[in-house]
N, C-alpha and C positions, 0 to 999 in steps of 0.2 A: 504494500500500500504506500502511496506517495506521502511525503511530509505534509502536504496540504490536507490530505485526507485525515491524517492523524490529528492535526490541530482542530479540525472541525468535528472529528469523531467524538471528542469529549464533551461537546456542547449540544448534543442532540438527544432526542428521545430514544428509548429502546427500540421502537418500531423502525425508526430511520437507521439506527446503528446496525441492526440486524441485516438490513438490506444494503448497507455499505459494503459488507464483506461477502455476503452470500445473497445476491439479488435473486428473487424468484422470477420465473418465466424468462430467464436470460437465454438468448441464442435463437436462431431461426428455426421454424418448424419444418416438417417434411413437406407439407402442403399449406397453402393459404388462399384465402378469398379476397383479402384486402391488404395493401402494403403502402407504406410511406417512409420517406427518408428526408430528414430536414437537418440543416446545419444552423445552429442558433448564432446570435451576435457574439457570444462568448467563444465561438469556434468549435463547441461540442457538436458532434453529429449523432443524431438519434434515429433509430430505424425501428419501425413497428410492423408486425405481421398479425393478421386477424383470421381466424377460422370460425365459420358459423355453422349452426345446426338448429333446425326447427325455429328459425327466426331470431335466434339469440347468438351472442358471441360465445362460442364454446371454448375457444383458446385464444389467448393474446400473448404474444412474445415480443421481446425487444432486444436491441443491443445499443450501446453508446460508446463513443470514444472518450467520454468525459470521466470525471473522478467520482468519488463516493456519493456526493449529493445527486449527481446525474443518474447513477445507478439506482439509488433509492427512489428517486422520482419516477423513473421509467418503470421500475418494478411495481410501485404502488399504483400507477396509472393502469397497468395491465390487470392487476388484481381487482381494481374497481370496475373495470370494463367487463370482465368475465361473468357470464350469466345474465347480462342485460341485453335487451333488444338494441340494435345499433343506434336507433333514434335516441334512446335514453342514454346510452354511453356517450353519444356526441355532446351531451350537456355537462360532462365532467370538466370542471374548470380548474385553473391553477389553485384556487382556494380550497377546493375539495381534496386535491392531492396533498397539499400542505397540512390540512386538518387531519387527514388519515395518517400522515407521518408524524403528527405531533409537532409539526413545525420544522423549519430548517433555518440556519443562520441567514440573516437578511441578504448577505452577499451571494447566497446560493439559491435564493427563492426563484431566480430565473430558470433553474433546472426544472422546476415543476411546470412553469409556463411552456417550456420547450416540450415536455412530455405531453401536456394537454393538447398543444397544437399538433404534434405528430399523430396523436391518437385521432384527432378530428379529421386530419387529411387521410389517414388510413381508412376511416369510416366512409369518407367521401369516395375513395377509390373502390371500396366495397360496393357502394351503391351504384357507381358507374359500371362496374363489372357485371352486376346483376341486371342493370338496365340493358346491357349488351346481350345478356343471356335471356331476356324476357321473351315471351312468346311472340313470334312473328306471324302476322296474319296470313302470309303466303304459305307458311308451313302448317297452318291450323288444319286439323283433321275434319272440321265441321264442313259439311257440304251445303249447309243452309245459311251460314253466316254471310251477311251482305257486305262485310268490311273487307273481304278478300279482293274485291274488284272495284274499280272506279265507276261511279255512276255517270251516265251520259251527260247529265246537266251540272256536274260539279267540276271545279278547277282542280289542278294538281294539289294546291295548298289545302283546299277543303277536304280532299281525299286523305291527305296525310293527317290532318286534324281528326278526322273521323276514325282513322285507324289507331291513332294514339289513344283516343278515348276508349275504343273497343278493347285494346290491349290491357288498359287499366281495369276496365269493368270485368274482363274475363278472369281476373285474379280475385274477384269478390264472389263469395258463395251466394249470398242472398242480400237483397237491399230492402230495408223496411222503411217506408215513408210514413212518418207520423203527421197526420193531417187533422184539420178541424174546419168546420164551416164558419166559425167566428172566433174572435179573440177572447182571452180571459178565461178559457176553460182548463188551463193547466197543461197545454200540449207540450211545452218545453220540459216541464217537470216529468211528464210521462216519458218523453224521449230520453232524458238524462238517466232516469232510473231503469228504463228498459236496457240501455246500453251498459250500465253498471252491472245489472243482473246477469246479462249474457256474458260479460267479461268475468264475473265472479264464478260462473260455471265452466270456466276454462276455454271459452270461445275467444278467438281473436277478433276484436271489434273496432270499428271506426265510427265516430260520431260526427256528423257533418251538419253544421248550422247554416242554413241558407236564408234565415229570416233577416233580410237585408235591412229592414227598417227598425227591427227590435231584436238584435242578437243577444240572447240571454244565456246561452249555453256556457260561455266562458265563466260567467259569474256562478252559475249553478254547479260547475265542475271545479271551481276554485283555481282557475288558471287565467283570470282576467288580466293579470299583469305580465303574462308570458308574451314573448314575441316569437313569431314563426321564423324559421330559417330556410334558406334555399341552397341547393347544390346543383349547379348547372341550370337545367331547365325544370328541376323538380322543386316542389314545396314540401318541407318537412313538417308534418303535423305535430302538435304538442302531445307529449306522452302524459297519460294520467294512469299511473299504476303500470303493472307489467304487461297487460295485453289489451289496453284501451288507449286509443289516440283520438285527438279532437282537432277539428278544423272549423273555423268560424270566420265570417266576414268581420266580426268584432275585432279580430287580431289585426286587421288592416287599418283600423281607424286610429288616428293619432290622439284623439280626445273622445272619451266615452260620451261627452255631452254634444258631440258634433252630429247633426242630422245627416242622413244619407238621402240625397235627392237624385235618384237615378230613374231613368225611363226603362221601359221593357227591354229593348235590345241590349242595353248595358247590363241589366240584371242577368239576362240569358248568357251573356259572355262571361260574366263572373262565375256563374254556376258551372258552365262548361269548363272553365279553367280549373276550378276546384276539383272537378271530377277527373279531368285528364292529367293534371299536373301534380296532384297531391300524391306523395310517395307512401301510400298506405301499405304497400307490400301485399302479401296474401292475407285476405280477411275471410273469416267465416260469415260475418255480418257487417253491413254498413247501415247504421241507423241515421236517418235524415230528418232533422227538425225543420219542417217547412212553415212558412208564414200562414196565417189563417186565410180562409177564403179559397177561391178557385181561379186565381189570377195567374199572372205571368210566372211566378216562381214555381208553384206546384205543377203547372203545365210543363215548364222547362225541365224540371227534375224528372218527371214521369217520362218525358220523351227521351232524355239523355241516358238514363241508367240502364236501358236495355232490358233484356229478359231477366228472369229470376228476381222479380220485384213484387211487392205487395204493400197495401196500405193498412195502417192501424189508425182508426178514426176516433178522435176524442170528443166527447160531449159532456155537458152537465145535465142533470135530470129534467130541468124545467123546459116547457114547450118552446119558449123563445129561442133556446139554444138548439133544441132538437130539430126545429124547423130549418135552421141554417145548416145543420149537419146532414139533414136529409138531402139537401142539394149537393153536399160534398160526396155522399154515396153515389148520387146520380152522375156526378162529374167523373168519378172513378169508373163507373160502368161505361160512360161514353167514350173514354179514352182507353178502354180495355185494360185497366189496372186492377188486378185482383184485390178484393177487400179481405184482409186477413181477419178483421173483426172490429167491433166497436167497444170502446172503454167508456164506462160511465164514471166520470171523476166528480169529486165533491159530493159524493152520494151519502148524505147524512153525517151526523156527528154523535158520538157517544159522550154524554155528560161525564166529565171526570169525577164529579162528586156523587151523583146519584145513580149513574149507570144507565139512565134513560136515553133512548135514541131520539134525536131531533132531526127531522128531515127539513133542513133549511131551504133547500131548492127542490122540494118534492122528492120523489123516488120512483125509479122504474122507467124513466123516459128512454134511457139508452137501451134497455132490454126490449122495450116495446118497439123501438125503431129497428133494432136488429131483426125482430120477428117480421115486421112490416116489409123490410127491404131484403129479406132472405139472407141476412148476414149472420156471422157467428157473434155471439155476445161473449166478450172476453172477461168481463168481471166489473165489479164496482170498487172504487177506491174512496174511502170515507175522508171527510175533512179531518185533518190531524195537525195540531200545532207543530208537531215535529217536522212536518213538511216545510213549514215556513222557516223554522230554526235551521234545518239542514241546508235549505236553499241559500239563505243569507250567509251561511258559513262556508258555502262552496263544497258541500259534501252530500252527494246523493244518499238517500235513505238506505238504499240497498248496497252501498259500498261495504258496510260492516255486517251485512246479513239481515234477514227479516227479523224485526223485533217489535216495532210498533204496529198498531192495526193497519195503518196505511202501507207500511213496508211489506207486511204479510199479504196484503191485497195485491200490491205490485208484483210480488213473487208469483202469486196465482195467475196473474195476467200473462207473465212470461211462460209459465207452464202451459197455458192454453195455446200460446203462439207456437211453442216448440212441439206441441202435440199434433199440429197440422202436418200431415205426412209430406206434402209437397214442399213445405218450407225446409224441414230437416233434410230431406232427400237432396236438395240442391247444394248443400254445403260440401265443398270438396274435402 
């Protein structure tokens, strides 16, 4: 060990000291899926190799020409990355590495920055290699897919855009569009808890918020301060836990108080971009929180997601809501979007003191509508103060498992959705 190492060695934590002498994950692997080599301003050159399995970093290895702190930082960065999805590992920063090491002398903290940057570039390379290996429409075995050939009335650019969208959608098992005929029925809360419940059951889930004028998913999921990142032509969604990622138009707004004044064509373009450019990877489910009504956004998303899609329609029990939702069911029928079922939200409240049930907005409107329209009734979700508390805290009720009456009801709704044979059958 060099004299410089010895001087620093005495002033660091046991975690760092151990990795000075015997850094873990040192040396190149036999095979790798992502690679990066960076020389820092100090002259140290660090090299990372990543191997993935089932959507996670299964192995991360490194080498460095630097001294003990460089070895310690590289070793800790690889340890932090292993077991995480690449998108989550890409969020490992200099401060995370220093904290895990118990700190480094100030003059050596740049080693952690070099390790963090090298890891990020290796993850970028991993994504680029996977993009190169992504399914090509020309090699697709489907004889019925219209994305294999160019339409007579479209330009070459339009054809390429359509193929890019098709390649992305082909990696998603099933798309669940959460719709409502009117605002204020708790549609976003249903979408957030549906995504959280599916993720909790081991599914790989994406949650897309296309409510351009009122994006509430970032707040409900506790990620409103996050910023999306991009690699090349891809948008990296925000990770929420191990197997749930979120994308929302809210991430694009510099100020949460700023109104969005967009006309139909621009809304359609943004929705298309979110679907085609977001690097979801392979998903079992994509849950889409749509704005209320039957306007531009629901029409666009229904047209763009392709096959293997269905709608979950949210209503409250009273007739004024049911009449609007009735039009939403008719809308789905008109555009040939299968209706997975109807959820009756805010369906009564149990008094916490006497236990008596109070039907604040009547009861049974959702079930009656399902019977009238020939749709499946997925269940009732009661009014529960925990829904408000959890939403304001950025924590879906079902993230920690079913406990309150509302969370148990949400869990039952998910059971009903998964019991539909055509939904589960589509998941790759």
